[in-house]
C-alpha positions in Angstrom: 105.9 27.3 95.0 105.7 28.3 98.7 104.8 24.7 99.6 107.8 23.4 97.6 110.1 25.7 99.5 108.6 24.7 102.9 109.0 21.0 102.0 112.5 21.4 100.8 113.5 23.3 104.0 111.9 20.6 106.1 113.8 17.9 104.3 117.1 19.7 104.8 116.5 20.4 108.5 115.7 16.7 109.0 119.0 15.7 107.4 120.8 18.2 109.7 120.2 16.0 112.8 122.0 12.8 111.6 124.7 15.0 110.0 125.5 16.7 113.3 125.4 13.3 115.1 127.9 12.0 112.6 130.2 15.0 113.2 130.1 14.3 117.0 130.8 10.6 116.5 133.8 11.4 114.2 135.2 13.9 116.6 134.9 11.6 119.6 136.4 8.8 117.6 139.5 10.9 117.1 139.7 11.5 120.8 140.1 7.7 121.3 143.6 8.0 120.0 144.6 9.5 123.4 145.0 7.6 126.6 142.2 7.6 129.3 144.1 10.1 131.5 144.2 12.7 128.7 140.5 12.0 127.8 139.4 12.3 131.4 140.0 16.1 131.2 137.0 16.2 128.8 134.7 15.7 131.8 136.4 17.9 134.3 134.5 21.1 135.4 137.0 22.1 138.1 140.8 21.9 138.0 140.7 20.3 141.5 139.3 17.2 139.9 142.7 16.6 138.3 144.0 15.3 141.6 141.4 12.5 141.4 141.8 11.6 137.8 141.3 7.8 138.4 138.0 8.6 140.0 137.0 10.6 136.9 138.0 7.7 134.6 135.9 5.3 136.6 132.9 7.7 136.9 132.6 8.3 133.2 133.6 4.8 132.1 136.6 5.7 130.1 137.7 2.1 130.2 134.4 0.9 128.8 133.4 0.2 125.1 133.4 3.0 122.6 129.6 3.4 122.3 129.1 3.7 126.1 131.9 6.3 126.3 130.3 8.2 123.4 126.9 8.4 125.1 128.5 9.5 128.3 130.5 12.3 126.6 127.6 13.4 124.4 125.3 13.7 127.4 127.9 16.0 128.9 128.1 18.1 125.7 124.3 18.5 125.7 124.6 19.9 129.2 127.2 22.4 128.0 130.2 20.6 129.6 133.0 20.5 127.0 135.6 19.9 129.7 138.3 21.9 131.3 141.0 23.8 129.3 144.3 23.5 131.1 146.0 25.9 128.8 143.4 28.7 129.3 142.4 27.7 132.9 138.7 27.9 132.2 135.8 25.8 130.9 136.1 25.1 127.2 132.6 26.4 126.6 133.5 29.7 128.4 136.7 30.0 126.3 134.7 29.5 123.1 132.0 32.0 124.1 134.7 34.5 125.2 136.8 34.3 122.0 134.2 33.6 119.3 133.1 37.3 119.1 136.6 38.3 117.9 136.5 35.8 115.0 132.9 36.7 114.2 133.8 40.4 114.0 136.7 39.6 111.7 134.5 37.4 109.5 131.7 40.0 109.4 134.0 42.5 107.7 136.2 40.1 105.6 133.5 37.8 104.1 131.1 40.4 102.6 134.0 42.4 101.1 135.6 39.3 99.7 132.4 37.9 98.2 131.4 41.3 96.7 134.8 42.0 95.1 135.2 38.5 93.9 131.8 38.5 92.1 132.2 42.0 90.7 135.7 41.5 89.4 135.0 38.0 88.1 132.0 39.2 86.2 133.9 42.2 84.8 136.8 40.0 83.7 134.4 37.7 81.8 132.5 40.5 80.1 135.8 42.2 79.1 137.4 38.9 78.0 140.9 39.3 76.4 141.0 43.0 77.1 143.5 44.8 79.3 141.0 44.8 82.2 140.7 41.0 81.9 144.5 40.5 81.9 144.9 42.7 84.9 142.2 41.0 87.0 143.5 37.6 86.0 147.0 38.5 87.0 145.7 39.8 90.3 143.8 36.5 90.9 146.9 34.4 90.2 149.1 36.6 92.5 146.5 36.6 95.2 145.9 32.9 95.1 149.7 32.2 95.1 150.6 34.3 98.1 150.8 32.4 101.4 148.6 34.0 104.1 151.4 34.0 106.7 153.8 35.8 104.3 151.3 38.4 103.2 150.3 39.1 106.8 153.9 39.5 107.9 154.7 41.8 105.0 151.7 44.0 105.7 152.5 44.1 109.4 156.1 45.0 108.8 155.3 47.8 106.3 152.3 49.4 108.0 153.0 48.8 111.7 156.8 48.3 111.7 157.5 51.0 109.1 154.7 53.5 109.4 153.6 52.8 113.0 149.9 52.4 112.1 147.4 49.5 112.1 148.8 47.7 115.2 148.2 44.0 115.9 145.7 42.9 118.5 142.0 44.0 118.8 142.4 47.2 120.7 145.1 49.7 121.8 146.3 49.5 125.4 144.3 52.7 126.3 141.1 51.2 125.0 141.7 48.0 126.9 142.0 50.0 130.1 138.5 51.5 129.4 137.1 47.9 129.3 139.0 46.8 132.4 137.9 49.7 134.5 134.3 49.4 133.3 134.1 52.8 131.6 133.4 51.0 128.3 130.6 48.5 128.5 130.9 45.3 126.4 127.5 44.1 125.1 128.4 41.8 122.2 132.2 41.3 122.3 132.3 42.8 118.8 134.2 46.0 119.7 133.1 48.1 116.7 129.5 47.4 117.4 130.0 47.9 121.2 131.7 51.2 120.5 128.6 52.4 118.6 126.3 51.2 121.4 128.6 53.1 123.9 128.6 56.2 121.5 132.4 56.1 121.7 133.9 57.2 118.4 137.5 56.9 119.6 137.1 53.2 120.5 135.3 52.6 117.2 138.1 54.0 115.1 140.7 52.2 117.2 138.9 48.8 116.8 138.4 49.5 113.1 142.1 50.3 112.6 143.1 47.0 114.2 140.8 45.1 111.7 142.2 46.7 108.6 145.3 44.5 108.1 143.8 41.1 109.0 140.7 41.9 106.8 143.0 43.0 103.9 145.0 39.7 104.2 141.9 37.6 104.2 140.4 39.5 101.3 143.4 39.4 99.0 143.9 35.6 99.6 140.2 34.6 99.2 138.9 37.1 96.6 141.2 35.6 94.0 139.5 32.2 94.2 136.0 33.6 94.0 137.0 35.8 91.1 138.4 32.9 89.1 135.3 30.7 89.7 132.9 33.6 88.9 134.8 34.4 85.7 134.8 30.8 84.5 131.1 30.3 85.4 130.2 33.6 83.7 132.1 32.7 80.5 130.2 29.4 80.4 126.8 31.2 80.7 127.7 33.8 78.1 128.4 31.1 75.6 125.1 29.3 76.1 122.4 29.3 73.5 119.8 31.3 75.5 122.2 34.2 76.0 123.2 34.2 72.3 119.5 34.1 71.4 118.6 36.9 73.8 121.3 39.1 72.3 120.2 38.2 68.7 116.7 39.4 69.6 118.1 42.8 70.5 117.6 42.7 74.3 119.7 45.2 76.2 123.1 43.7 76.8 123.4 44.9 80.4 120.0 43.3 81.2 121.1 40.1 79.6 124.3 40.0 81.5 122.9 41.1 84.9 119.5 39.4 85.0 120.2 36.2 83.1 123.9 35.3 82.8 125.1 36.5 86.2 122.3 35.0 88.1 123.0 31.5 86.7 126.7 32.0 87.1 126.3 32.6 90.8 125.5 28.9 91.6 129.0 27.6 92.0 130.1 30.8 93.6 127.5 30.4 96.3 129.0 27.1 97.3 132.5 28.5 97.5 131.4 31.7 99.3 129.5 29.6 101.9 132.6 27.4 102.6 134.9 30.4 102.8 132.6 32.2 105.2 132.3 29.0 107.3 136.1 28.8 107.3 136.4 32.3 108.5 133.8 31.8 111.3 135.5 28.6 112.5 138.7 30.5 113.1 141.5 31.8 110.8 144.5 30.2 112.7 147.3 31.8 110.7 145.8 35.3 110.3 144.7 35.5 113.9 148.1 34.3 115.2 150.1 36.7 113.0 148.0 39.7 114.0 147.5 38.6 117.6 143.8 38.8 117.0 142.6 36.5 119.9 139.7 34.7 118.4 138.8 31.0 118.0 141.7 30.3 115.6 144.3 31.9 118.0 142.8 29.9 120.9 142.8 26.6 118.9 146.5 27.0 117.9 147.5 27.8 121.4 145.6 24.8 122.8 147.1 22.5 120.2 150.6 23.4 121.1 149.8 22.8 124.7 148.2 19.4 123.9 145.0 20.7 125.5 142.7 17.9 124.3 139.3 19.3 125.5 140.0 22.7 123.9 141.0 21.1 120.6 137.9 18.9 120.5 135.7 21.8 121.5 137.2 23.8 118.6 136.7 20.8 116.2 133.1 20.4 117.3 132.4 24.1 116.7 134.0 24.0 113.3 132.0 20.9 112.3 128.7 22.6 113.4 129.5 25.8 111.5 130.3 23.9 108.3 127.1 21.8 108.6 125.0 24.9 109.0 126.9 26.7 106.2 126.1 23.8 103.9 122.4 24.0 104.9 122.4 27.8 104.1 124.1 27.1 100.7 121.4 24.5 99.8 118.6 27.0 100.7 120.2 29.7 98.6 120.5 27.2 95.7 116.8 26.4 96.1 115.9 30.1 96.0 118.0 30.8 92.9 117.2 27.6 91.0 113.6 26.2 91.5 114.6 22.9 89.9 116.6 22.1 93.0 113.5 22.3 95.2 111.7 19.8 93.1 114.6 17.3 92.9 
């Protein structure tokens, strides 16, 4: 069994390399839609080079065939040079490193809550089929899935911040930002709730947590509905199968049959969806981050796109592609753990 798992992991890791290469080729191909002057900014490390743009075009062969341009660009990416972001006035890689912790912190709170509630409510709805509980959970799923994220975010912001004066947008209150600027609060990870714990600062922790409540609530309501519906459908399918009916006929404890057998097999399609939702959160939630001024990767990408900042947009696209490829790998490994037949396929 251990050898089967090792062999499966090795195969998946080997497939990861050509997949990532394919992602980079696709992203670079999209960049060819722009003229050489716009693409030249992909190779710039210093804004002073913008004065000698023709020299940059010649140096990196932007008037050469596609495959030569690709190898030139990819070699720069491997060295950590993603180009210069004119909208943010910094290296694209520095911009990503600076803003990714905000998105990561948001995803670390939203994803587990969403997945946990979706699975629990979906299972409950299936077990209590056609009861009042089932009708309520299904209605919640339909409403949640129908609500546009931007509308829900605006309503929550207007009610809680505009009406009650709590749960302000942004990541921190002005007084907490001052602590970071003056150096009184040391930033270790960029995840302010974790940094507050490391600094033993309860006030900053509560402030950072309060700024997370509305965006996390928005993401949870929108996404939990889909997981809940998939879990309910998958659970009902398992409960109707012969092995479950036979187990109940033999007098096995119903809770054990549901939790140990039906729920475990029902999780397989939910794992795929959960992995994709988590990857989507990690790659930046453009609408949610923009509404709540939560300056993560999504906020950065939206700002760059409106400024036609090509290097920044391509850097965001590359990060998104890598996150989704790795997420798919993790989903496959979870599949193999839950269902041994996949390891042997």
